[in-house]
DRENLUMBA-6975 format. One line per field, with one value per residue (C-alpha): residue in three letters; y, x, z. Coordinates in Angstrom, 1 decimal. Each point is the difference from the previous one (the first is absolute). Layout:
BEGIN
rest: (ALA:...)
y: (Y:...)
x: (X:...)
z: (Z:...)
END
This chain:
BEGIN
rest: (MET:LYS:THR:SER:ILE:SER:LYS:PRO:LEU:LEU:LEU:VAL:ILE:LEU:VAL:ILE:THR:ALA:ILE:VAL:PHE:ASN:SER:CYS:ARG:GLY:ASP:ASP:GLU:GLU:ILE:THR:PRO:PRO:GLY:VAL:ILE:PRO:VAL:ALA:PRO:PRO:SER:LEU:GLY:PRO:VAL:LYS:GLY:PHE:TYR:LEU:LEU:ASN:GLU:ALA:ASN:MET:GLY:SER:ASN:LYS:SER:SER:ILE:ASP:TYR:PHE:ASP:SER:GLU:SER:GLY:TYR:TYR:PHE:ARG:ASN:ILE:TYR:PRO:THR:ILE:ASN:PRO:GLY:VAL:THR:MET:LYS:LEU:GLY:ASP:VAL:GLY:ASN:ASP:ILE:GLN:ILE:TYR:GLY:ASN:LYS:LEU:TYR:ALA:VAL:ILE:ASN:CYS:SER:HIS:TYR:VAL:GLU:VAL:MET:ASP:LEU:ASN:THR:ALA:LYS:HIS:HIS:ASN:SER:ILE:THR:ILE:THR:ASN:CYS:ARG:TYR:ILE:VAL:PHE:ASP:LYS:GLY:TYR:ALA:TYR:VAL:SER:SER:TYR:ASN:GLY:PRO:VAL:GLN:ILE:ASP:PRO:LYS:ALA:PRO:LEU:GLY:SER:VAL:VAL:LYS:ILE:ASP:THR:THR:ASN:MET:ALA:VAL:VAL:GLY:THR:CYS:MET:VAL:GLY:TYR:GLN:PRO:GLU:GLU:MET:VAL:ILE:LYS:GLY:ASN:LYS:LEU:TYR:VAL:ALA:ASN:SER:GLY:GLY:TYR:ARG:VAL:PRO:ASP:TYR:ASP:ASN:THR:VAL:SER:VAL:ILE:ASP:LEU:ASN:THR:PHE:LYS:GLU:GLU:LYS:LYS:ILE:THR:VAL:GLY:ILE:ASN:LEU:HIS:ARG:LEU:GLU:LEU:ASP:ASN:TYR:GLY:ASN:LEU:TYR:VAL:SER:SER:ARG:GLY:ASP:TYR:LYS:THR:ILE:SER:SER:LYS:THR:TYR:ILE:ILE:ASP:THR:ASN:THR:ASP:LYS:VAL:THR:ASP:VAL:LEU:HIS:LEU:LEU:PRO:ASN:SER:ASN:MET:THR:LEU:SER:GLY:ASP:SER:LEU:TYR:VAL:TYR:SER:VAL:GLU:TRP:SER:HIS:ILE:THR:GLU:LYS:ASN:THR:VAL:SER:TYR:ALA:ILE:VAL:ASP:THR:ARG:THR:LYS:LYS:ILE:VAL:THR:ARG:ASN:PHE:ILE:THR:ASP:GLY:THR:GLU:LYS:PHE:ILE:LYS:VAL:PRO:TYR:GLY:LEU:ALA:ILE:HIS:PRO:GLN:THR:LYS:GLU:ILE:PHE:VAL:THR:ASP:ALA:LYS:ASP:TYR:VAL:SER:PRO:GLY:THR:LEU:TYR:CYS:PHE:ASP:SER:LYS:GLY:LYS:LYS:LYS:TRP:GLN:VAL:ILE:THR:GLY:ASP:ILE:PRO:ALA:HIS:ILE:VAL:PHE:THR:ASP:LYS:LYS:LEU:GLN:ASN:ILE:GLU:LEU:LEU:SER:ASN:ASN:GLN:ASN)
y: (119.1:2.0:-2.3:0.5:-2.8:1.9:-0.2:-2.0:-2.4:-0.1:-1.3:-2.6:-1.3:-0.4:-2.0:-2.0:-0.7:-0.4:-3.0:-1.6:0.1:-1.4:-2.9:-3.3:-1.2:-1.8:0.6:-0.7:1.7:3.0:2.9:2.4:3.4:2.9:2.3:1.4:-1.9:0.6:-3.0:1.3:2.4:3.2:0.1:3.0:0.2:0.4:-2.7:1.8:-3.2:-2.8:-0.1:-3.6:-1.1:-2.6:-2.0:-1.5:-3.1:0.8:1.5:0.9:3.5:0.7:0.9:2.2:2.4:-0.5:2.6:-0.6:3.0:-0.4:3.5:-0.9:-4.1:0.0:-2.2:1.3:-2.3:0.7:3.8:0.5:0.3:2.5:2.3:0.0:-0.2:1.3:-3.1:-2.5:-3.2:0.3:-1.1:-3.3:-3.5:-1.6:2.1:-1.6:2.4:3.3:2.5:3.2:2.6:3.6:1.4:-2.5:-3.5:-2.5:-3.0:-2.4:-1.8:-2.7:-1.3:4.1:0.4:3.2:1.7:2.4:2.9:1.6:3.0:-1.7:2.3:0.0:-3.4:2.6:-1.2:1.2:-1.9:-3.3:-1.6:-2.9:-3.0:-3.0:-3.0:1.9:-1.7:1.7:3.9:0.6:3.8:1.6:3.5:1.2:-2.6:-3.0:-3.0:-2.7:-3.5:-1.0:-3.3:1.6:-1.7:-1.4:-1.3:-3.3:-3.7:-0.4:-2.0:3.0:2.7:2.7:1.3:2.5:3.1:2.7:3.3:3.1:3.4:3.0:1.2:4.3:-0.6:-3.8:-0.6:-3.3:0.8:-3.3:-3.7:-3.4:-3.3:-2.3:-3.8:-1.8:1.3:2.0:0.5:1.6:2.5:1.5:2.8:-0.4:2.6:0.6:-3.2:-0.9:-4.0:-1.2:-3.5:-1.8:-2.8:-1.1:-0.7:0.5:-2.8:-3.0:-2.6:2.5:1.9:2.7:-0.9:3.5:3.4:2.8:2.7:3.4:2.8:2.8:2.5:-1.4:-2.1:-2.4:-4.0:-0.6:-4.0:-2.7:-2.1:-3.5:-0.9:-2.0:-0.4:2.5:2.6:2.7:2.2:1.5:1.6:1.2:-0.3:2.6:-1.9:0.1:-3.1:-0.8:-2.7:-1.0:-1.8:-3.4:-1.2:-3.4:-1.0:-1.3:-3.7:-1.4:2.5:1.9:3.2:1.6:3.1:1.0:2.9:1.4:2.1:3.5:0.6:-3.1:-0.5:-3.6:-2.5:-0.9:-1.8:-1.6:-0.4:-3.4:-0.2:3.0:-0.1:3.8:1.2:4.2:1.2:3.3:1.7:1.5:0.7:-3.2:-1.7:-1.5:-1.0:-2.9:-1.7:-3.1:-1.2:-3.7:-1.8:-4.2:-1.8:-2.9:1.2:2.7:2.4:2.8:0.2:3.4:1.7:3.3:0.3:2.2:-0.1:1.4:1.9:0.5:-3.6:-1.7:-1.8:-1.2:1.2:-0.5:-1.9:1.6:3.8:0.2:-1.7:0.1:-2.3:2.7:-1.5:-3.0:2.9:0.9:-1.8:1.0:2.9:2.5:3.2:0.6:3.2:1.0:3.5:2.3:1.3:-2.4:-3.4:-1.0:-3.1:0.3:-2.8:-0.1:-2.9:-0.4:-2.1:-1.6:2.8:1.4:1.5:2.3:-1.1:0.7:2.4:-1.4:1.8:-1.5:1.7:-0.8:-3.3:-1.1:0.2:1.4:3.8:0.2:-1.3:1.9:-1.2:1.6:0.5:-3.6:-1.3:2.1:0.0:2.9:2.3:3.4:2.1:3.9:3.0:2.1:-0.2:-0.3:3.5:-1.0:-2.1:2.4:-0.7:-3.7:0.1:2.2:-1.8:-3.4:2.3)
x: (119.3:2.5:2.9:3.4:-0.4:0.3:-2.6:1.5:1.4:-3.2:-1.5:2.3:-0.4:-3.9:0.8:1.7:-2.1:-2.4:2.0:1.0:-3.5:-2.2:3.1:-1.0:3.0:0.4:1.0:3.9:0.2:2.0:0.5:2.7:-1.2:1.5:2.8:-3.5:-3.3:-3.3:-0.4:-2.3:-2.8:1.2:0.8:0.1:1.9:2.8:2.0:0.5:1.7:3.1:3.4:0.7:4.6:-0.2:3.1:0.9:2.3:3.9:2.2:-3.0:0.9:-4.1:-1.4:-2.7:-3.0:-3.8:-2.3:-3.9:-2.0:-3.1:-1.4:-0.2:0.3:2.7:3.2:3.4:2.2:4.2:-0.2:3.7:1.1:-2.3:-0.1:4.3:1.4:2.9:0.8:1.7:0.4:-3.8:-0.9:2.5:0.6:-2.6:-2.6:-0.1:-1.7:-2.0:-0.9:-1.1:1.5:-1.4:0.0:2.2:-0.7:2.9:1.0:2.4:2.0:1.5:2.8:0.3:1.1:-2.1:-2.5:-1.9:-1.8:-2.6:-2.3:-3.5:-2.3:2.1:1.9:2.8:3.5:1.2:3.1:1.7:1.7:2.5:0.3:0.8:-2.0:-3.0:-3.4:-2.4:-0.4:-1.8:-0.6:-0.1:0.8:1.5:2.3:-0.5:1.6:0.7:0.9:3.5:1.2:3.5:1.5:-0.5:-3.1:1.5:-0.5:3.2:0.4:2.6:-3.0:0.9:-2.4:-2.7:-0.7:-2.8:0.9:-1.3:-0.4:-1.4:-3.0:0.6:3.0:0.2:3.6:0.7:1.1:0.2:0.6:-1.0:1.0:-2.3:-0.4:0.2:-2.0:-2.4:-3.5:-3.1:0.3:-3.0:0.4:-1.5:0.8:3.6:1.0:0.1:-0.5:2.2:-0.9:3.6:-0.5:3.3:-1.4:3.8:1.6:-2.4:-0.7:1.6:-2.8:-0.3:-2.6:0.1:-2.0:1.8:-0.8:1.6:-0.5:-0.3:1.1:3.5:-0.3:1.3:-0.7:-1.3:-0.8:-1.1:-3.1:0.2:-3.1:0.1:2.1:-0.2:-2.1:-1.5:-3.2:-1.1:-3.3:-0.6:-3.5:-1.7:0.3:4.0:0.7:2.2:-0.7:2.8:0.0:2.8:0.3:1.6:2.1:-2.2:0.8:-0.5:-0.6:-3.4:-0.9:-1.5:-1.9:2.1:-1.4:2.5:-1.3:2.0:-0.4:1.9:1.7:-0.8:-1.6:-3.4:-1.9:0.6:-2.6:1.0:-3.0:0.8:2.5:1.1:0.8:-1.3:-1.7:-1.9:-2.2:-3.4:-1.0:-0.1:-0.1:3.2:-0.4:2.7:0.2:2.4:1.3:2.0:1.3:0.4:2.8:-2.1:-3.0:2.1:-2.9:-0.8:-2.4:-1.3:-2.9:-0.7:-0.8:-0.8:1.0:-1.9:3.0:-2.0:-0.5:3.0:-2.2:-0.7:-3.3:-0.3:2.7:-1.6:-0.8:-0.8:-3.3:-1.1:2.0:2.5:3.1:-0.1:1.5:2.5:3.5:2.1:-1.3:2.9:-1.4:-2.4:-2.0:-3.4:-1.2:-0.2:-3.5:-1.3:1.1:0.7:2.2:2.8:2.1:2.2:1.2:3.5:-1.1:3.5:2.1:1.3:-3.2:-2.7:-1.6:-3.7:-1.9:-3.4:-1.5:-2.8:-2.8:0.4:-2.1:2.6:-2.0:1.9:-1.0:2.7:3.5:2.5:3.6:3.0:3.6:2.4:-0.6:-2.3:0.7:0.0:-2.9:-0.2:-3.4:0.2:-2.0:1.9:-1.7:2.9:0.5:1.1:-3.5:-0.2:3.4:0.2:-3.4:0.8:2.9:-1.9:-2.1)
z: (76.3:-1.7:-0.5:-2.2:-2.3:-3.7:-2.1:-2.7:2.5:2.1:-4.1:-0.3:3.3:-0.5:-3.1:1.8:2.8:-2.3:-1.6:2.9:1.6:-3.0:-1.0:0.7:2.5:3.1:3.4:-0.7:-3.2:-0.4:-2.2:0.2:0.8:-0.7:2.2:1.5:-0.2:2.4:2.3:3.0:0.7:1.6:3.7:2.5:3.0:2.4:-2.2:-4.1:-1.4:0.7:-1.5:-1.2:-0.3:-2.9:1.3:-4.1:0.3:1.1:-2.7:-2.2:1.5:-1.0:3.6:-0.5:2.1:-1.0:2.0:0.7:0.4:1.5:-0.7:-3.5:0.0:-2.1:0.1:-1.5:-1.2:0.6:0.8:0.8:-3.4:-0.9:3.1:-0.1:-3.4:0.9:2.0:-2.7:1.4:1.3:3.3:0.4:0.6:2.5:2.2:3.6:2.1:-0.7:2.8:0.5:2.7:0.4:-3.7:-1.4:-1.4:0.3:-2.0:0.9:-3.2:1.4:-2.9:-0.8:2.9:1.0:1.8:-2.9:1.7:-1.7:0.8:1.2:-2.0:-3.2:0.2:-1.6:0.6:3.5:1.0:0.5:2.4:-0.6:2.2:-0.9:-0.2:0.7:1.9:1.9:1.3:3.0:1.7:3.2:1.6:-3.4:-0.6:-2.3:0.6:-2.6:0.0:-1.9:-1.3:0.6:-2.9:-4.2:-0.8:0.0:2.0:2.3:2.9:1.0:-0.7:2.8:2.7:-1.2:1.2:0.9:-1.6:1.6:-1.9:0.7:-2.3:0.4:-2.2:-1.4:1.9:1.6:3.5:1.4:-0.7:2.7:-0.7:0.5:-0.9:-3.5:-3.4:2.3:-1.6:1.3:3.3:2.1:2.9:3.1:2.5:0.5:-1.5:-3.7:-0.8:-3.1:-1.6:-1.0:-3.1:-0.1:-3.5:-1.6:2.2:-1.3:1.8:3.0:0.1:3.2:2.7:1.8:0.3:0.9:2.7:-0.8:3.0:-2.5:2.7:0.1:-4.0:1.5:-0.3:3.6:-0.7:-2.3:0.7:-1.5:-1.9:-2.8:-3.8:-2.8:1.6:-2.3:1.2:3.0:1.0:3.3:1.5:2.6:2.9:-0.2:-2.1:-3.0:-2.4:-1.7:-3.4:-0.1:-3.6:0.8:-2.0:-3.3:1.6:2.4:2.5:-0.6:-0.2:3.7:1.9:2.7:2.8:2.3:2.8:-0.5:3.9:0.6:-2.9:0.4:-2.8:1.4:-2.8:-2.8:-2.9:-1.1:-2.7:-1.7:-2.8:-0.4:-3.2:0.2:3.0:0.5:3.4:0.0:3.0:2.4:-3.6:-1.1:-3.9:-1.1:-3.5:0.1:-3.1:1.0:-2.5:0.4:-1.4:0.1:-2.3:-1.7:0.8:1.9:2.6:0.6:2.4:1.4:3.7:2.6:3.7:2.6:2.0:2.9:0.3:-2.1:-1.8:-3.5:-0.9:-3.5:-2.7:-3.0:0.2:-4.0:-0.2:-3.5:-1.3:-1.9:1.7:-2.2:-3.1:2.3:-0.6:2.6:2.2:0.9:1.7:2.4:1.4:2.0:-0.9:3.3:-0.9:-1.9:1.0:-3.6:-0.2:-2.9:-0.9:-2.9:-1.9:-1.1:-3.1:-1.6:1.6:-3.3:-1.7:1.1:3.1:1.4:2.4:1.8:2.5:1.6:2.6:4.0:-0.6:-2.1:-3.6:-2.8:-1.1:-2.9:-1.3:-2.0:-1.8:1.6:-0.2:0.4:3.3:1.4:4.3:2.4:0.0:2.2:0.3:-0.2:1.4:-2.8:-3.2:-3.2:-1.4:-3.2:-1.3:-2.8:-1.4:0.8:-2.3:-2.4:-0.5:-1.6:-2.5)
END
């Protein structure tokens, strides 16, 4: 199959590959790759690859985007500056979410207070939208909705109520704002309702404990559902149940997973035995990893669970089945390939140096790993092949 990798680069890659596969190393050793590296066999299908947004440590201004090309099996690190050399400040500070809508790629850059909009086919800068302390983004019927802390990045017992900002994706104009709870995080749309997890994280120890429900027809908050403190993640299953993660207070109140019936907007279940740091849904399986710190042992307890959303029961506490989990220091990002059901887990390590992305097959056995940017966090799969592969490849020669 013809690829767009240049011949000089291919020779370099073959040499690197030979060194990597012939050197004696343990599974926990890492060799720093160049900006582009072969990591997997070529794979054809509707999913052409994925973008990975690296958060990077707050204040470092080092957010970056990596790209994995399925058809060649190559991984490209930090693609944004090469494709957008005219953007002087690069991507910015703390990449908090990345999503695709239509032919645009959206990256929410939290501490730089804006949403970067790129062309999906080329990853070239298209537009930017200023939103104070923006967090996550969802889409519906031509509009984007962005959660905003609506204030400065700082702990403050008097921090203001947060908001959801409505954007017309045809002209990237802000067309509305709806006030919600304190420090809103992830959002989910079900029918004409937008659910928003309110954390209250800036007002510690007085956390928020509600999910706001916005009527998208009027763009007004119609109610708040009382759940648990310090809410963060939301996932909607195939049966109308909304899974909500509560981070607790990191001391006496532990993290839990709550379930809301979106038909009644009532909490129906609490999964007490499942601390929830991050989760993602694939079919009827809810993948959850947990990182729970103990002030007694001064260690993290980590687990990788799957919940069957048909029964609301935990079916395993370790979806990594080959022992690789012992090499993952701080699991941070989680995604499931929509076609192959491969499991992707990222390791943030010490939060200030490059992390690692692990790819496991659907049975939890490691297929490959690659070094990423700092704090690899958010993955979005794409059915459009990036057209700037040649530019990225030549830049590494």
